[in-house]
DOPAKOL-822723 format. One line per 3 residues: for each residue x, y, z of N, C-alpha, C. Coordinates in steps of 0.1 Angstrom, whole numbers. Example, Ala and Ser with C-alpha at 12.3 -4.5 7.8 and 13.67 -1.06 7.14 Angstrom:
<nodes>
132/-57/78/123/-45/78/132/-33/78; 128/-22/71/137/-11/71/129/0/79;
</nodes>
This chain:
<nodes>
-606/-258/-47/-617/-260/-37/-627/-249/-39; -640/-252/-40/-650/-242/-41/-652/-235/-28; -656/-222/-29/-658/-214/-17/-673/-209/-17;
-681/-215/-27/-694/-210/-29/-704/-222/-32; -715/-222/-25/-725/-233/-28/-739/-226/-26; -750/-233/-31/-763/-227/-31/-771/-231/-18;
-779/-221/-14/-789/-223/-3/-783/-228/10; -771/-222/14/-765/-226/26/-768/-215/36; -775/-218/47/-778/-208/57/-780/-216/71;
-773/-211/81/-775/-216/95/-776/-204/104; -779/-207/117/-779/-197/127/-768/-200/138; -764/-190/145/-755/-191/156/-760/-182/167;
-757/-186/180/-762/-179/192/-751/-172/199; -752/-158/199/-743/-150/207/-729/-153/206; -723/-152/194/-709/-156/192/-699/-146/197;
-704/-133/200/-694/-123/204/-685/-120/192; -672/-121/195/-661/-120/185/-654/-133/182; -661/-144/187/-655/-157/185/-660/-164/173;
-656/-177/171/-661/-184/159/-676/-187/161; -682/-189/149/-696/-192/149/-698/-207/153; -706/-209/164/-710/-223/167/-724/-225/160;
-724/-234/149/-735/-235/140/-746/-243/146; -759/-238/145/-770/-245/151/-777/-255/141; -773/-255/129/-779/-263/119/-787/-254/109;
-791/-261/97/-797/-253/87/-811/-249/91; -815/-237/86/-829/-233/88/-838/-240/78; -851/-238/79/-860/-246/70/-857/-243/55;
-858/-253/48/-856/-253/33/-842/-248/29; -832/-248/38/-818/-244/34/-809/-256/38; -796/-255/34/-786/-265/36/-776/-260/47;
-771/-270/54/-760/-267/64/-747/-266/57; -737/-259/63/-724/-257/58/-717/-271/56; -720/-280/65/-713/-293/65/-718/-302/53;
-730/-298/48/-736/-306/37/-730/-301/23; -725/-288/23/-720/-282/11/-705/-281/10; -698/-282/21/-683/-280/21/-676/-291/29;
-664/-294/26/-656/-304/34/-650/-298/47; -646/-307/55/-640/-303/68/-627/-296/64; -625/-284/71/-613/-276/68/-614/-267/56;
-626/-267/49/-627/-259/38/-628/-244/41; -622/-236/32/-623/-221/34/-634/-217/25; -643/-209/30/-656/-206/23/-659/-191/26;
-667/-185/16/-672/-172/19/-684/-173/29; -685/-162/37/-696/-162/46/-701/-147/48; -714/-146/52/-720/-134/56/-726/-137/70;
-725/-128/79/-731/-129/93/-739/-117/95; -752/-118/99/-761/-107/100/-770/-109/112; -771/-99/122/-780/-101/133/-792/-92/132;
-794/-86/120/-806/-77/117/-802/-63/119; -791/-60/126/-787/-46/129/-773/-43/123; -765/-53/124/-751/-51/118/-747/-64/112;
-737/-63/103/-733/-75/95/-717/-74/92; -712/-86/90/-698/-86/85/-697/-98/74; -687/-97/66/-685/-107/56/-670/-110/54;
-667/-122/49/-653/-125/48/-651/-140/44; -639/-146/48/-636/-159/45/-635/-167/58; -642/-178/59/-642/-186/71/-636/-200/69;
-633/-206/80/-627/-220/79/-637/-229/87; -642/-240/80/-652/-248/85/-646/-260/92; -651/-263/104/-647/-275/112/-660/-283/114;
-660/-295/108/-672/-304/109/-671/-312/122; -681/-311/130/-681/-319/143/-695/-318/149; -696/-320/162/-708/-320/169/-707/-311/181;
-709/-298/179/-714/-291/168/-704/-287/158; -708/-282/146/-699/-277/136/-696/-262/139; -683/-258/136/-680/-244/138/-674/-238/125;
-676/-224/124/-670/-217/113/-661/-206/119; -648/-207/117/-639/-197/122/-639/-185/113; -639/-173/118/-639/-161/111/-624/-157/107;
-619/-164/97/-604/-164/94/-600/-150/88; -609/-145/80/-605/-132/74/-617/-123/72; -618/-112/78/-629/-102/76/-626/-93/64;
-634/-94/54/-632/-86/42/-639/-72/44; -650/-72/51/-657/-59/54/-668/-60/64; -673/-49/68/-684/-49/78/-693/-37/75;
-704/-36/82/-713/-25/80/-708/-12/87; -697/-13/94/-691/-1/100/-679/4/91; -679/-1/79/-668/3/69/-654/0/74;
-653/-12/81/-640/-16/86/-638/-31/83; -627/-36/89/-624/-50/87/-622/-57/100; -628/-51/111/-627/-57/124/-638/-67/126;
-636/-76/135/-647/-86/139/-658/-78/146; -670/-81/141/-682/-75/148/-685/-83/160; -690/-76/171/-694/-82/183/-709/-85/182;
-712/-98/181/-726/-102/180/-731/-107/194; -740/-100/200/-744/-104/214/-757/-112/214; -764/-113/202/-776/-121/202/-775/-131/191;
-786/-136/186/-787/-146/175/-782/-139/162; -776/-147/153/-771/-142/141/-773/-153/130; -777/-148/118/-778/-157/107/-764/-157/99;
-760/-169/96/-747/-171/89/-750/-178/76; -746/-172/65/-750/-178/52/-738/-177/42; -738/-185/31/-728/-185/21/-732/-177/9;
-723/-167/6/-726/-158/-5/-712/-152/-9; -710/-148/-21/-698/-142/-26/-698/-127/-23; -687/-122/-17/-687/-107/-14/-685/-100/-28;
-689/-87/-28/-688/-79/-40/-674/-78/-45; -664/-78/-35/-650/-76/-38/-645/-87/-47; -652/-99/-47/-647/-110/-55/-655/-112/-67;
-665/-103/-71/-673/-105/-83/-666/-99/-95; -667/-106/-106/-663/-100/-119/-675/-92/-124; -672/-79/-126/-683/-70/-130/-680/-63/-143;
-691/-60/-150/-690/-52/-162/-693/-37/-159; -685/-28/-165/-688/-14/-163/-700/-10/-173; -703/3/-173/-714/7/-181/-712/6/-196;
-699/3/-200/-697/1/-214/-696/-14/-218; -698/-22/-208/-698/-36/-210/-684/-43/-209; -674/-35/-204/-661/-40/-202/-659/-46/-188;
-651/-56/-187/-648/-62/-174/-640/-53/-166; -644/-51/-154/-637/-42/-144/-631/-50/-133; -618/-51/-132/-611/-59/-122/-600/-51/-116;
-598/-52/-103/-586/-46/-97/-574/-55/-100; -576/-68/-99/-565/-78/-102/-572/-91/-105; -564/-100/-112/-569/-113/-115/-558/-123/-113;
-561/-133/-105/-551/-144/-103/-557/-157/-109; -550/-163/-118/-555/-175/-125/-548/-187/-118; -556/-196/-112/-550/-207/-105/-549/-219/-113;
-555/-220/-125/-554/-231/-134/-552/-225/-148; -554/-233/-158/-552/-228/-172/-562/-218/-176; -557/-208/-183/-566/-198/-189/-564/-198/-204;
-574/-202/-211/-573/-204/-225/-579/-191/-232; -571/-186/-242/-576/-175/-250/-576/-179/-264; -584/-172/-272/-584/-176/-287/-572/-171/-294;
-570/-177/-306/-559/-174/-315/-560/-159/-319; -548/-153/-320/-547/-139/-323/-551/-137/-338; -560/-128/-340/-565/-125/-354/-559/-112/-360;
-554/-103/-351/-549/-91/-355/-537/-87/-346; -525/-88/-351/-513/-86/-343/-511/-71/-340; -518/-63/-346/-517/-48/-344/-528/-44/-333;
-535/-53/-328/-546/-50/-318/-541/-53/-304; -549/-52/-294/-546/-54/-280/-551/-68/-276; -552/-77/-285/-557/-91/-281/-547/-98/-273;
-552/-107/-264/-543/-116/-256/-536/-126/-265; -524/-129/-262/-516/-138/-271/-515/-152/-264; -518/-162/-272/-517/-176/-268/-502/-180/-267;
-498/-189/-258/-485/-193/-257/-480/-199/-270; -488/-207/-277/-484/-213/-290/-481/-202/-300; -489/-191/-300/-487/-180/-310/-474/-173/-306;
-472/-170/-293/-460/-163/-289/-447/-170/-292; -447/-184/-290/-436/-192/-293/-433/-192/-308; -443/-193/-316/-441/-193/-330/-439/-180/-337;
-443/-169/-330/-443/-156/-337/-430/-149/-334; -425/-149/-321/-414/-141/-318/-401/-148/-319; -398/-159/-312/-386/-166/-313/-388/-180/-316;
-381/-186/-326/-382/-200/-329/-369/-207/-327; -369/-219/-321/-357/-226/-318/-354/-235/-330; -341/-240/-330/-337/-248/-341/-329/-240/-351;
-322/-247/-361/-314/-239/-370/-313/-246/-383; -319/-240/-393/-318/-245/-407/-325/-234/-415; -318/-231/-426/-324/-221/-435/-338/-225/-441;
-339/-238/-442/-352/-243/-447/-364/-240/-438; -361/-237/-425/-371/-235/-415/-375/-220/-414; -366/-211/-421/-369/-197/-419/-381/-193/-427;
-389/-184/-419/-401/-179/-425/-401/-164/-424; -411/-157/-428/-412/-143/-427/-417/-138/-413; -413/-126/-410/-417/-120/-397/-415/-129/-385;
-402/-134/-384/-399/-142/-373/-384/-141/-370; -381/-144/-357/-367/-144/-353/-364/-158/-349; -352/-164/-354/-348/-177/-351/-335/-177/-343;
-334/-184/-333/-322/-185/-325/-320/-200/-322; -308/-205/-324/-305/-219/-322/-290/-222/-325; -286/-234/-320/-272/-239/-323/-271/-243/-338;
-260/-238/-344/-258/-241/-358/-256/-256/-360; -260/-261/-371/-258/-276/-373/-244/-280/-374; -235/-270/-378/-221/-274/-380/-213/-272/-367;
-220/-269/-356/-213/-268/-343/-205/-255/-341; -207/-245/-350/-199/-233/-349/-204/-223/-339; -216/-225/-332/-221/-216/-322/-235/-213/-323;
-240/-203/-316/-253/-199/-315/-257/-189/-326; -266/-193/-334/-269/-185/-346/-281/-176/-344; -283/-165/-352/-294/-156/-352/-299/-154/-366;
-312/-156/-368/-318/-154/-381/-330/-145/-379; -332/-135/-388/-344/-126/-388/-350/-128/-402; -363/-131/-402/-371/-134/-414/-363/-145/-421;
-359/-142/-433/-351/-153/-440/-337/-149/-442; -331/-141/-433/-317/-136/-434/-309/-142/-422; -298/-148/-426/-288/-153/-416/-280/-141/-410;
-283/-136/-398/-277/-124/-393/-262/-127/-389; -260/-139/-383/-246/-143/-379/-246/-151/-367; -235/-153/-361/-233/-161/-349/-230/-152/-337;
-236/-155/-325/-234/-148/-313/-219/-150/-308; -213/-139/-304/-200/-139/-298/-202/-139/-283; -200/-150/-276/-203/-151/-262/-191/-145/-254;
-193/-142/-241/-184/-134/-233/-170/-142/-232; -171/-155/-230/-159/-163/-228/-150/-163/-241; -157/-164/-253/-150/-164/-265/-143/-151/-268;
-151/-140/-265/-146/-126/-267/-133/-124/-259; -134/-128/-246/-123/-125/-237/-111/-133/-241; -113/-145/-247/-101/-153/-252/-95/-148/-265;
-103/-141/-272/-98/-137/-286/-96/-122/-288; -101/-114/-279/-100/-99/-281/-95/-93/-267; -87/-83/-269/-82/-75/-257/-92/-64/-254;
-94/-61/-241/-103/-50/-237/-95/-37/-238; -103/-26/-238/-97/-13/-238/-86/-11/-227; -90/-16/-215/-81/-15/-204/-68/-23/-207;
-69/-35/-212/-57/-43/-215/-49/-36/-226; -55/-30/-236/-48/-24/-247/-40/-12/-241; -47/-4/-233/-41/8/-227/-29/4/-218;
-31/-7/-210/-20/-11/-202/-8/-16/-210; -11/-23/-221/0/-28/-229/7/-16/-236; -1/-6/-240/5/6/-247/14/14/-237;
9/15/-224/17/22/-214/30/15/-212; 29/1/-211/41/-7/-209/51/-5/-221; 46/-5/-233/54/-4/-245/61/10/-245;
53/20/-242/59/34/-241/70/35/-231; 67/29/-219/78/28/-208/90/21/-213; 88/9/-220/99/2/-224/107/9/-235;
100/16/-244/106/24/-254/115/35/-248; 109/42/-237/117/52/-230/129/46/-224; 128/35/-218/140/28/-211/150/24/-222;
145/19/-233/154/15/-244/161/27/-250; 154/39/-251/161/51/-256/171/55/-247; 169/55/-234/179/59/-224/191/50/-224;
188/36/-226/199/27/-226/208/29/-239; 201/32/-250/208/35/-263/217/47/-262; 211/58/-255/219/70/-253/231/67/-245;
229/59/-234/240/56/-225/251/48/-233; 246/39/-241/256/30/-249/264/39/-259; 256/49/-265/263/57/-274/274/66/-267;
270/71/-255/280/79/-248/292/70/-244; 289/58/-239/300/49/-236/309/46/-248; 303/44/-259/311/41/-271/319/53/-275;
314/65/-274/322/77/-278/333/81/-268; 331/77/-256/341/82/-246/350/71/-241; 347/58/-243/355/48/-237/360/38/-247;
356/39/-259/361/29/-270/367/37/-281; 378/31/-286/385/37/-297/376/36/-309; 374/47/-316/365/47/-328/370/39/-339;
383/36/-340/388/29/-352/387/14/-351; 391/8/-339/391/-6/-338/382/-12/-327; 375/-3/-320/366/-8/-309/373/-13/-297;
386/-12/-295/392/-16/-283/391/-6/-272; 389/-11/-260/388/-2/-249/401/5/-246; 400/19/-244/412/26/-240/411/32/-226;
398/35/-222/395/40/-209/382/33/-204; 382/28/-192/370/21/-187/370/23/-172; 359/28/-166/358/29/-152/345/22/-147;
346/15/-136/335/9/-130/334/14/-115; 322/20/-112/320/25/-98/311/15/-90; 315/14/-77/307/6/-68/306/14/-55;
295/20/-53/294/29/-41/304/40/-42; 312/43/-32/322/53/-32/335/49/-39; 336/36/-42/349/31/-48/348/30/-63;
360/29/-69/360/29/-84/372/21/-88; 370/13/-99/381/6/-105/383/12/-119; 395/16/-123/396/23/-136/408/17/-144;
405/14/-156/415/11/-166/418/25/-173; 430/30/-170/433/44/-174/441/45/-187; 440/57/-193/447/59/-206/462/58/-205;
468/59/-192/482/58/-191/487/43/-190; 477/34/-191/481/20/-191/481/14/-177; 477/21/-167/476/16/-153/462/12/-150;
461/1/-142/448/-3/-136/449/2/-121; 439/10/-117/440/17/-104/427/15/-97; 428/12/-84/416/11/-75/416/24/-66;
404/30/-66/403/43/-58/393/40/-47; 396/47/-35/386/48/-24/382/63/-24; 371/66/-29/367/80/-32/376/85/-43;
384/96/-40/393/101/-51/407/97/-49; 410/89/-38/423/85/-34/427/71/-40; 438/70/-48/442/57/-53/450/50/-42;
446/37/-40/453/29/-30/460/16/-36; 457/14/-49/463/2/-55/465/5/-70; 477/2/-76/479/4/-90/488/-7/-95;
484/-11/-108/492/-22/-114/495/-17/-129; 507/-19/-133/511/-16/-147/519/-28/-151; 524/-28/-164/531/-39/-169/545/-40/-162;
549/-30/-155/563/-30/-149/563/-29/-134; 552/-26/-127/553/-24/-113/539/-26/-107; 539/-28/-93/527/-29/-85/530/-19/-73;
519/-11/-70/521/-2/-59/508/-3/-50; 510/-5/-37/499/-6/-28/501/4/-16; 493/14/-16/494/25/-5/508/30/-4;
515/32/-15/529/38/-15/540/28/-14; 537/15/-13/547/4/-12/548/-3/-25; 561/-4/-29/564/-11/-42/566/-26/-39;
564/-34/-49/566/-48/-48/577/-52/-58; 585/-63/-53/595/-69/-62/589/-83/-66; 594/-87/-78/589/-100/-83/599/-111/-79;
595/-123/-79/603/-134/-75/617/-135/-82; 616/-132/-95/628/-133/-103/638/-122/-99; 633/-111/-92/642/-100/-88/649/-103/-75;
645/-114/-68/652/-117/-55/665/-124/-57; 675/-122/-48/689/-128/-49/689/-142/-45; 679/-150/-50/679/-164/-47/671/-172/-58;
673/-185/-57/666/-193/-66/651/-192/-65; 643/-188/-75/629/-186/-74/622/-199/-69; 628/-211/-70/622/-223/-65/625/-226/-51;
632/-217/-44/636/-219/-30/630/-208/-22; 630/-210/-8/626/-200/1/635/-200/13; 634/-189/20/643/-187/32/633/-185/44;
636/-193/55/629/-192/67/638/-187/78; 635/-176/85/643/-171/96/634/-171/108; 639/-177/120/630/-177/132/639/-178/144;
632/-178/156/639/-178/169/634/-190/176; 642/-198/183/638/-208/192/645/-206/205; 638/-207/216/643/-204/230/643/-217/238;
653/-218/248/653/-229/257/656/-242/250; 664/-242/239/667/-255/232/678/-262/240; 676/-275/243/687/-282/250/696/-289/240;
708/-292/244/717/-299/235/712/-312/230; 712/-314/217/706/-326/212/691/-325/209; 685/-313/213/670/-311/212/667/-308/197;
654/-310/195/648/-309/181/641/-295/180; 644/-288/168/637/-276/165/629/-278/153; 616/-274/153/607/-275/142/606/-262/135;
607/-263/121/605/-251/113/591/-245/115; 591/-232/115/578/-225/115/570/-228/103; 577/-229/91/570/-233/79/579/-244/73;
573/-256/70/581/-267/65/585/-265/51; 595/-272/46/600/-272/32/594/-285/25; 596/-284/12/592/-296/4/603/-307/4;
616/-303/8/627/-312/9/637/-306/19; 648/-313/22/657/-309/32/664/-296/28; 664/-286/37/671/-274/35/685/-274/41;
692/-263/39/704/-260/46/701/-251/57; 708/-254/70/704/-247/82/716/-241/88; 715/-228/93/726/-222/102/719/-218/114;
725/-221/127/720/-218/139/730/-210/147; 727/-200/156/736/-192/164/729/-188/177; 738/-188/187/733/-184/200/729/-169/200;
719/-166/209/717/-152/212/729/-146/220; 730/-133/221/740/-127/230/753/-124/223; 763/-119/231/775/-114/225/787/-124/226;
784/-136/232/794/-146/234/798/-153/222; 808/-162/223/812/-170/211/801/-180/207; 801/-183/195/792/-193/190/796/-207/195;
787/-214/202/791/-227/207/781/-237/204; 773/-235/193/763/-245/189/762/-246/174; 757/-256/169/754/-258/154/743/-267/152;
737/-266/140/726/-275/136/731/-287/129; 724/-298/132/727/-311/125/714/-319/123; 715/-329/114/704/-338/111/692/-330/106;
693/-321/97/681/-314/92/673/-323/83; 660/-320/83/650/-326/73/640/-315/69; 630/-318/61/621/-308/57/613/-302/68;
612/-308/79/604/-303/90/611/-296/101; 625/-298/102/632/-292/113/647/-297/113; 653/-296/125/667/-300/127/670/-302/142;
682/-308/145/687/-310/159/698/-300/161; 699/-297/174/709/-286/179/720/-293/187; 732/-290/184/744/-295/193/750/-283/200;
751/-283/213/757/-273/221/771/-278/226; 781/-271/224/795/-276/227/796/-281/242; 791/-272/251/793/-275/265/780/-281/271;
771/-285/263/758/-290/268/749/-279/273; 739/-283/280/730/-273/286/719/-269/276; 714/-257/278/703/-252/269/707/-238/265;
701/-233/254/704/-220/249/692/-215/241; 693/-202/238/683/-195/229/690/-193/216; 684/-196/204/691/-195/192/682/-187/182;
690/-182/171/684/-177/159/688/-186/148; 679/-190/139/683/-199/128/678/-194/115; 685/-197/105/682/-194/91/682/-207/83;
671/-210/75/671/-222/67/667/-218/53; 674/-224/43/671/-221/29/670/-234/22; 659/-236/14/657/-248/8/645/-248/-2;
642/-259/-8/631/-259/-18/617/-256/-11; 610/-248/-19/597/-244/-14/588/-256/-12;
</nodes>
């Protein structure tokens, strides 16, 4: 949208610091509404013959037309405040000096800044060692070229593109194939970082130290607990807390609580806290039989007595009264679970019984 047109001049009456209410074009000039569209942003100057301001205004076409003082660029008081106009004022369209492209005394363009809102075309570069502006086409073709084929390589150029064989992103300089880029993901999948190498090295050193300690312990165990000739154990101790189990050189297996032995086994005896054990074959009875001795009280004549521990078959039973009197009872009708009691004079009695039979 243009902000400048020719011969635009109107007057406004006592605007103060408000928008200009336009009175129409003066003789031989054009009105703002004839040169610009409704809502257009345009350059303006306002001058009452004593003071003036300039800036960018916004036009509203109507009856009457108004020009809002949207942005004050400068005024005759060297500021950017709205000037207070108390009388008639001329309002005209002109470009402020701040927006003019000017040449310095050497003929060079002097600009604080330049914003290009559309295309800006520059000529082709004729000297790459000069300060000429570079066209997009020249920059694309000169610095980096896309695609990949040795037949496309030329001098003084860098080529970047996917290789035709699918092996990755290639780099070429002038007519030399520099190689293929190694991207971050591929590097992390195929190479260890310094931190990973150091971590693995530390773990290996630690494992080596542990292995050396284990080897030393094994050598010690071999020299102190195994016969050097045939490898058979002659002495072996296993500790668990304050307790220890020891296969001793004297042929005994001994359990210790602290330093005190409480259980010992050899090929000929068993000892537990000072008590010896006998084996079944050492007892004066058939190893396949057992003896049960118990007491039954208040047994009536003809009553049934149940063994405290049953037998696998019928045992032999002997029953006797308690006390110092004559024996006046006997057992009869035994089976593997118990027997019946006969009392000569009837009644009840307390007895002791012994039963021997198959286990």
